[in-house]
C-alpha positions in Angstrom: -9.8 4.1 19.6 -6.3 3.7 18.4 -4.0 3.8 21.8 -1.6 6.7 21.9 0.8 8.1 24.4 -2.2 10.5 25.7 -4.7 7.7 25.8 -2.2 5.5 27.5 -1.6 8.4 30.1 -5.6 8.9 30.4 -6.2 5.0 31.3 -3.5 4.9 34.0 -4.7 8.4 35.5 -8.0 6.6 36.0 -6.8 3.8 37.7 -6.8 0.9 35.0 -3.9 -1.3 35.1 -5.6 -3.3 32.3 -8.3 -2.7 29.3 -9.6 -4.7 26.7 -8.1 -4.5 23.3 -7.8 -5.9 19.7 -5.1 -7.7 18.9 -2.1 -6.8 16.7 -2.7 -8.4 13.4 -0.4 -10.7 12.2 0.3 -10.0 8.7 2.5 -12.4 6.1 4.5 -10.9 2.9 6.7 -12.1 0.5 7.7 -11.4 -3.3 7.1 -13.2 -5.9 9.6 -13.3 -9.0 12.7 -15.5 -10.6 13.8 -11.8 -11.3 14.2 -10.9 -7.8 17.4 -10.9 -5.8 17.8 -10.1 -2.2 19.8 -6.7 -1.2 23.1 -7.6 0.0 24.2 -9.9 -2.5 26.0 -9.1 -5.6 23.3 -8.3 -8.8 23.2 -11.2 -11.1 22.5 -11.0 -14.7 18.9 -10.2 -15.6 18.1 -9.9 -11.9 16.6 -6.8 -9.6 16.9 -6.3 -6.0 13.6 -7.0 -4.2 12.8 -3.8 -2.6 8.8 -4.2 -2.0 9.3 -6.4 1.2 10.9 -3.5 2.8 8.4 -0.8 2.0 5.5 -3.1 3.0 7.3 -3.8 6.2 7.8 -0.2 7.2 4.4 0.7 6.3 3.2 -2.3 8.1 4.7 -1.6 11.3 3.9 1.9 11.1 0.1 0.8 11.5 1.5 -1.5 14.6 1.1 -5.0 13.0 3.2 -8.1 13.6 5.0 -8.9 10.3 6.1 -12.5 8.8 8.3 -11.9 6.2 8.5 -14.9 3.8 11.2 -13.6 1.7 11.3 -14.2 -2.1 9.2 -16.9 -3.7 9.8 -18.2 -7.2 7.2 -18.2 -9.8 6.1 -22.1 -9.1 2.9 -23.3 -8.2 4.4 -25.7 -5.5 6.5 -22.9 -4.1 3.6 -20.8 -3.9 1.3 -23.3 -2.6 3.7 -24.3 0.1 4.4 -20.4 1.1 0.8 -19.5 1.2 -0.3 -22.5 3.4 2.4 -21.6 5.8 1.3 -18.1 6.1 -2.0 -19.1 6.7 -1.2 -21.0 9.7 -0.3 -18.1 12.0 -1.0 -14.9 10.0 -4.7 -13.0 9.5 -3.9 -11.2 6.3 -1.3 -12.3 3.4 0.3 -9.8 1.3 2.3 -10.6 -2.0 3.8 -8.5 -4.6 4.5 -9.3 -8.2 2.9 -11.8 -10.2 -0.9 -10.7 -10.9 0.0 -8.2 -13.8 -1.4 -9.1 -17.3 1.6 -11.5 -19.0 3.0 -12.7 -15.7 2.7 -16.2 -14.9 -0.9 -17.1 -13.3 0.0 -18.9 -10.7 -1.1 -16.8 -7.9 -4.6 -16.1 -9.2 -5.0 -19.9 -10.3 -3.9 -20.6 -6.5 -6.5 -18.0 -5.1 -9.2 -19.8 -7.2 -7.9 -23.2 -5.9 -7.6 -22.2 -2.3 -10.1 -19.3 -1.9 -12.0 -17.0 -3.8 -11.0 -13.9 -6.0 -13.5 -10.6 -5.7 -11.3 -8.8 -8.3 -8.0 -8.7 -10.0 -7.8 -5.4 -11.6 -8.9 -1.7 -10.2 -9.4 1.4 -11.9 -6.3 3.2 -10.3 -2.9 4.3 -11.6 -0.5 3.6 -10.4 -1.8 0.0 -9.4 -4.3 -1.5 -11.8 -3.1 -5.3 -11.5 -4.5 -5.8 -7.9 -6.2 -9.0 -7.0 -7.9 -9.2 -4.0 -10.1 -12.1 -2.3 -9.2 -14.9 0.5 -7.1 -17.7 0.5 -7.4 -20.6 3.1 -10.0 -18.5 4.5 -7.3 -15.4 5.2 -7.8 -12.2 3.4 -5.4 -12.0 0.4 -3.9 -8.8 -1.0 -1.8 -9.5 -4.4 -0.3 -6.2 -5.1 1.2 -5.3 -8.5 5.3 -5.6 -8.9 6.2 -2.0 -9.3 7.4 0.0 -6.2 5.5 2.9 -6.2 2.4 1.0 -7.3 2.8 -0.9 -4.3 3.0 1.7 -1.8 -0.1 3.5 -3.7 -2.3 0.6 -3.4 -1.1 0.1 0.5 -2.1 3.3 1.4 -5.3 3.4 -0.7 -6.9 -0.3 -0.4 -4.7 -2.2 2.1 -4.3 0.4 5.3 -8.1 1.2 5.6 -8.9 -2.7 5.5 -6.0 -3.4 8.2 -7.4 -0.4 9.9 -10.8 -2.0 9.9 -9.2 -5.5 11.0 -7.9 -3.7 14.2 -11.3 -2.2 15.3 -11.2 1.4 13.6 -14.7 2.1 13.3 -14.9 5.8 12.5 -14.6 6.4 8.7 -12.1 9.5 8.9 -9.4 7.7 10.5 -9.6 4.6 7.6 -8.4 7.2 5.2 -5.1 9.4 5.4 -5.6 12.9 6.4 -6.7 14.8 3.4 -6.0 18.4 2.8 -6.5 20.8 -0.1 -3.7 22.8 -2.2 -3.5 24.7 -5.1 -1.8 22.8 -8.2 1.1 25.2 -9.7 0.9 23.5 -13.1 -1.7 21.8 -15.1 -2.2 18.1 -14.8 -3.6 15.6 -17.9 -5.9 13.2 -16.5 -8.5 10.5 -18.0 -11.7 10.4 -16.7 -12.7 6.9 -15.3 -9.8 6.2 -13.2 -8.3 7.3 -9.9 -4.7 8.6 -10.1 -2.2 9.5 -7.3 0.7 11.7 -8.4 4.0 12.3 -6.2 4.2 16.0 -5.4 5.9 18.4 -3.2 3.6 20.5 -1.0 4.4 23.8 0.3 3.2 27.3 2.0 3.4 30.2 -0.6 4.4 33.7 0.1 0.4 34.3 0.5 0.0 31.7 3.0 -2.0 29.3 0.5 -0.8 25.5 0.5 0.1 24.8 -3.0 1.6 21.6 -5.0 3.3 20.6 -7.8 4.1 16.9 -9.1 7.2 15.3 -9.2 8.3 15.4 -13.0 9.1 11.9 -13.0 5.9 9.7 -12.2 6.7 6.2 -13.5 5.8 3.4 -11.4 9.0 1.9 -10.8 10.6 5.1 -10.0 10.7 4.7 -6.1 13.0 7.6 -5.9 10.1 9.7 -6.4 8.3 8.5 -3.2 11.5 9.6 -1.2 11.3 12.9 -2.9 7.7 13.4 -2.6 6.1 14.8 0.6 2.7 14.1 -0.6 0.2 12.4 -3.2 -1.9 14.3 -5.0 -5.4 12.4 -5.0 -7.3 12.6 -8.3 -10.7 11.2 -8.3 -12.0 8.7 -10.5 -14.6 11.3 -12.2 -11.9 14.1 -12.7 -10.5 14.9 -16.2 -7.5 17.5 -17.0 -6.7 19.8 -13.9 -6.1 23.3 -14.8 -3.2 25.1 -13.2 -4.2 27.1 -9.8 -7.0 25.0 -9.2 -7.3 23.1 -6.0 -6.7 19.5 -5.3 -6.6 17.0 -2.6 -3.7 15.6 -1.1 -2.5 13.2 1.2 0.4 14.4 3.5 3.3 11.5 3.5 4.3 12.6 6.9 3.2 9.8 9.3 2.0 7.5 6.9 5.6 6.2 5.6 
């Protein structure tokens, strides 16, 4: 059971000054890419600001993790190897973003094979297909995509449950975000054979029904859409096109971000 304000009061009311707990997980994060630049600096030509570490840090701290931010690491084998060794010294989980898509420099996956094991490096999900998972130096390793929305979606759907399990959460219902059913205002095109997570805005209509409408811009690099959205529309693997006014699952983002 995850301790909250009520459970802390209950423990005290029973006269306990101490209880046994799982330690807060220590998570190392860093971004990879020669094109990345720190916020606060003047943006150079052909560069973009690194946003993924800040999203990941917020998501991890929301869960109660201790975060070790190792910054931006260039796409160079030795730099990546040194950073992975540094992360493995003190952290139970290593999370990176970028460097795992087709066409990227293959250093991350090569180092996973050298220093550990690759369990998979793609997954049938949108956004977030390029995702490497395995072990590095006996530490759990997630190599997340470089696109900002894909980072957040893959974290919520895959990384978050793994970390909660590490924290001792045993109830399956707690391992996934709270799921509600909402009536979809418009039709959504969807291919069967992959899970999709679309950003949406949910509200209660005049009839008292929970309704949802996808945000117009669904590109995996459009981070502003995650700010505009108040939920993710969850379209399961086997689903095909969604008809207007049909019911869909949503994950409210309140409390997750």
